[in-house]
C-alpha positions, 0 to 999 in steps of 0.5 A: 076443515074436517069434513074432508076427511069423510066427504067421499063417505055416505050411508051405505056404501060398502067398507073394511076398516084395514086394520082390522080384517076380522070385522068383515065388511062394513055398511057405513050409516051416518057421516058427521063430520070426521065421525063416520058410523060403521055397522060391521060383520063382526064387531058390530056398530062402531064409531070410526075418526075419519081422521085417524082412520082410512077406511077402505071404500068397496066396489058396490055390486053391479047390477044385473038383471033383464032390461026394463021395457020386458022384451 
């Protein structure tokens, strides 16, 4: 099934293109079947065929902050 290539991606994920490091960090905008739309820092919005390109998912930054109880 074609959706297996991009099934691990979701909007908001941070990714890098393995053969285009100069594009910088990208944020996934949409995922439809094998088509992933990514907005890259230095290349703008790019449509990626996930069958051909294995985008490198970057870890989400950890959230830091105080406790939720207001103490």
